[in-house]
Phi, psi and omega in degrees: 000153171231146185228131173236145175269116179273318181216126186242013185258203186230189175295343180296124182301137182204141173272348182265322182239114173282170177291172192303134175185141184217141184240129174246132171252128186220109178053039180087341176276155180232127178247144169244145175242109187064153184205070180283176182305129180094340182297326181291324176299318177297323177302315179295323179296334176277355180084018181257128179268154179303326182294345180273349180272124183255332184227139178231123179248128181243134185277322180194179192256024168291145188296333179285001176243344181232004187302325180264009173302313178301321180295315178299310184298311185285320179296317180299317178294313185294313182282336181285336174050040178077007184261351180244152177295156178298147180295133174270120186241132181232141178183180180285177177310136183108347182296320177298313183297314180299315181297317179297320181289349174272317194243357176292164179307320180261016179276180184301325182246020181300312181296322176301310184292324176300313182293322183285342178258348184241336183276136185299324181299319179287325177296325176299316179295317178305314182287327176296332179273003177107001179287149178229155179069203179288149177273116182272154175288157174297140180225067180301147179267107188258131179238125174264129189245160175227160177304139181095345179277167172213155176229148186225151170241194183301319185225026181210161178214131176247126178251143189246140172230139172277133186241176188263096179204109173062026172290144006267008185284334177226149165262127183238140186237149167247156185229146170236125177253122176246127180197144174054035179073013179236161183219138179232129177240133178239123186285340198062214173255132180195154164271196178306129186218119178297320181296319180290323177299317179294321179297328185277352189309120175059026180284158179285317181224129172242117172261117188226141172306128172232092201262335185201163175286122180307137182095352182250009181297134182284347179200164176295325179296316178302315181293332179284330188258349177225163189249128172276162189291326180285321176297322178295316179301317180295317180295315182296322179293316180296325180278354181056048177289140182280314181229128182245124179250120176275123182220185187054051189276129179268163178291348180306317182234010180273065181206155183307139180092307179288324175302314181294325177298316179299314180299317180297315183289323174297318181293341176287342182249313185263130188257004177273196180275134184249133175237121172274104193300139173226147178305138178075005177289135171264133183255125178285151175272344170261203179278149176296147182234145178291143175269178180299141178280116179251000000 
């Protein structure tokens, strides 16, 4: 497997950090985990087209995690011209409703889709791109998941855990992907979570929300639903995670000196490899290695 960070930020607007998004390459197939605003642009910067993405996993329905879902879905359909399989979409309860409200006749893009499937000018483009016959509407295959479930492909398995984030207003999920003897865990957004800790046990890479400096939470609820850097370090160490990626980074500590402080303090607790996530960073599943001295 190969892993790239598409977006390592939060809802706060930034030209440096896009909203949440992560790309996995597996045996030539490409999966995305969350696709918030800006993540699709990062996908393009990596040279990956929407038509190359076969599976999309969403952790929860905050806009910084699903904002570019419409772009992925519609671009993939438009550029695929009936030549690619329908997108497989996974997420918590509400995924069907959101998708329907995007592509139904009375949905956000209903008029667009009506015109692109019925107007001759658009049909001409469809056929120029290799499409044949009538132009069909996008029909993504949507799966709503719950904690404890798993889904499998030919050479991979994704296990689901329900995590602690904005309950009861949202259901939020964490995911573990096991394939080719390697494992990737994505926390989504969560505070301390026993289920996520168990899911992370002995994984090769854990990408986890690191949202604030421990001790600075404005309320107990905030601390329960988002993760501080010391609590994350303790969880990763207890789970014996091999590589820990700090992501969903806020401006609170995303500045010179404080970044290094966070890494130092996490490293005082957690003994694995630490990555302070940046957009477009590729994360190794083994240990990081020094490059040639130039």
